N, C-alpha and C positions, 0 to 999 in steps of 0.2 A: 668551571673555575678558572680564574685569571691570575695565574702564577707562572712567573717566568724563571728562566736559568739565572739571570741577573739577581731577580728577587731570592730565589736560594741561596746564591754565593753570598750576597750580602747579609743575609741571616748568620750563616755560618761563620763568616768574620766577626760579626757581633756577638756571637756565642763563644767563640775562640778569645776574643779580646776582653769581653766585659764591657767595653764602652763604645757608645755609638760614635763618638768623636774620633776613637783611635780606628775603628772600622772604616770611617768616611776618609781618613787619610790613606788608608792603605788602598782603598778601592778607588780614589782618586776622585770622590765625590764630594758633593756639600753635604755638612752634618742635617740640615732640614731633609734633605733627599733621601738620605737612609733613614732618619726618623718616620718620614712618609711610608716609605717602603716597610718598615716593620709594623707599621699601624694597618697598612693593607693587608699583609700577610695575615694578621689576627683577625682582621674583618673578613677575608675569605674563609679561613678556617674555622671561623666562629669562635675561637677559644683565645685567652691571652697567654701570648708565647713569653714575654718579659715581666719581670718584676724592677721596676725602676726606682732607682734610689740615689742619694747624694755623690756615691762613690762608683756609680755605674748601675749595671744591670746583671741581673739573674734570671736563671731559665725557670719557668714554672714547669709542672709536670707534662703540660702538652709541648712546650717548648724543648724539653729534653726528648719526648718521642719524636717531634720534627728532626731534631738534630741527629738523632740515631739514623735515621733514614736519608737525611740530607745528601750524604757522600754517595750513597747508592744512586739518588736520584739525578745529582750532577754527573755521575759516571754514565748514567744510562742516556742523559741528554747529550753528552760527549760522543758515546758511541754511535746514537743516532745522527748527528752530526758528522761524524767521520764516514758514516755509511753513505750519507747524502753525498758528502764531497767527493767519494770514489765514485759513484754513479755519474757524478756531472764530469767528472775527468775521462771516464771511459766512453768509448764511441759505441753506444748501443742504446736499445729501446726502440720505442714505435713511434712513428710521426706520421703526419697525414699532409698528402700533399695534393692540391686541385689544379687540375689543367684540362682547358677543353680538349676532347678526344683527339679531334684532328690536329690540333694544335701539338699535342704530345707527340704524335708520331714522327715529327722530326726534330723536336726540342728535347725530349727525354734521351734519345742516342746520344746527345752530345755530352752528358755527364752520368746518366743512371748506371751505364753496365761499369765504370770504373769505380764509382760510388760501392755498387754491389760486390765488387772483387775486393777493394781494400777493407771493408767493414762488414765483415759476414754477420756479425751481432746486431746490426742496424736494420731495422724494418722500415720502410719507406710504403706507406699505403695509398694508393692512386685514388681519387675521386675524379670523375669527368662531368662538368656542367658547363654552362655558359659563364664567360669570363666575369660579368656582373654578379653571377649568383657565388662564384667562387670567392670573389672579393668581399662580398658580404658574410660569406662563411668565416672569412679569415678574422673579419671585424668582430664577429659574434664568438669567436673563441671555438668554431665548430672544425675547422681547420687549422693546421699548424702555419702550412705555407701555401702560397698559390702562385702559378705563372699566370697571368692574366694580359688582355689586350686593353690598353689605355684605361688603367685603373683609377678610381676615383681619387681625388686628394681628400685624407681623412687624417685627421688629428692622431689616431690611433696606429695608422699604417707606417712601416718603413716601406718605401717603394725605390727599387733598384733596376734601372734600365739593363736589358740583356740585348736586345737587337730591334732594329726597324723593320716594317714592312708596309704594304700597301694594299688597298683594296680597289679594285679597278674593273674594267669590263674586258672580257676575255672571248676569243672565237678560235675557229680552226685556222690551221695556217694556209688552207684552201677553201674560203668560207662558202657556203651555199646560200641560197636564198633566205632560208631561215635565220642565217647569222647576218644579214645585212639590215643593221638597227634603223636605216633609213627606209627600208623597204616594206611593202604591204604585208608580206608574209612572214615577216621576223618574228621570232619567240626568245624571250629573254628570261633565264632561269635566275631565279633569287633566293637568298636566304632570308627569310622573314625573321628570324631572331637576331640578325644583325642591326644595330642602330643606323650604321653608317649607311644603310641602302636607302632611306628614304632621302638622306642628303645628295647622294649620288643619282637617283632618280630624277628629283629636282633639277639639278645642274644639267644632267644630259637632256632634258627637255627643253631647257632655256636653249641649249645650243642647237636644237633642231633634230635631235634624235627622238626614236621610241614614239612618233606621232601615230603609227598604226599597229605597234607593237602588242604582241599575247604576252602576257605574264604567266609563268609557270613556278611553283614554289617547292622548295625541298629544305629541311633543316638540316641534312647532311651534304656538307660540302665536297664530299667525295662523289657523291652522285651528280651534283651539278658539274663537276669536272668532267665525269665520263659522260654526261650529255652533251657537253661542249665537244669533247673529243670525237663523238659518234656523229655528229654534224646535225644534233637536235637541237639547235639553237645557240645563241651566246649566253654568257652568263656573268654574274658578279661574283668576284673570289678574292680573298688574300693572294698575294703573288706567291708567298710562301707555298700555299697549297695549290695553285695552279701549276707551279713548277715542281712538285715534289714527285711526280711520276716520271722515271727515266724514259725517254723517247716518246715523251707525249707530246702530239701535234698541237697543243694549245699554246696560243700567244696572245699578248695583250693587244687590245685596238688601238690604234693611234689616234691621237688627238681627243680622246675621250676624258672623261672627269676621272679623278682618283681621290683618294683619302688615305692621308698618312697614319698609319698606326705605329704603335710602341709597345713592344712585348715586355713586359717588367715582372721581376719577383716582387712578391709583396708577403710580408709578415709584421705582426704586431710589434710596437715598442716593449712591452712588459712579456715578451715570449720567455719560455724558460731558458735561463743561462748555461746551458749544458755544453760541454765538448762536442757532443754529438749534434747538437743543433747547430753550432758553429761550423761543423763539417758540412752538415747539408746546405747551409746558407753559402759558403766558400766554394762548395763544389758547383752549385747552380750559377752564383755570380760570375765564377772566373772560366767557365766553360768557353769552348772556342766556339762561338755562333758566326765568325767572318764569313764562312760559306753561305748561310742563310743570309746574312745581311747584304752580301755582294751580289747575290743572285736576285733579291728583291731589287736593289738599288740598280742592277743593269737593266732589269726589265723595265722599270719606271722610266729610265733614261731614255731606253729605246722607244717606249711608247711616246714620250713628249717630243722626240727628235723627229719621228715620222708623221 
């Protein structure tokens, strides 16, 4: 049944004043609009509500029954509106955030502990997947927010940059034969699920690397990092992950290709307009990522200068 709060308020004024024209003036609507609303109510309820005459309108039996309940219905609408408004003003509720697991290990600590401390009634559920899958889930309304690498341009997405990163070639500070990408025994560990890998491989081959290299694969970037640190080969990694382990002997390989990445917060334009959602967006957007940004930038500058 298509009856709105505005319809009921219009009916109440028509019944109170006895004239459609007078009700229209009070409601700041045109007379035809109010007349159409009365006909709509009669059509939806399947009964005539008004007897129309030269001096105005009077209520039918059905009209009197509706008027008897109109006050309660309007009040219930108002109570519901107040309840929704209260919920939108309180920082509470459950929201979902998607982030690639390894990306989350150094991004989430920048804002999540303080968010949990400040708003105990707010629940932020985490989902871990590839960035492209997270972006798609946000677009399809399966996730509220996402922290993704190089998000796609999409008409429904709001994209807020958080910090920069780059994917490049990494080796041990004291490389062995497995880590010499120009040698016959070299091994390169690759994340097959990162689209940037193909571009970087092509560029490295063009520059004369990887001619006899054996390729090994892992979807876990942490595993690739530890294989490099253990001398098990070189590897392709984002700088923020390569440098995420304190005391690690991993460093970028000079004069090798790199791929610039941008890490962003994404959410839909038509997300719920609640205070809790605003708090989550502000916490993620305004967190201090300068340490991460400077670390990646410093590694890139060193690699290009050597």
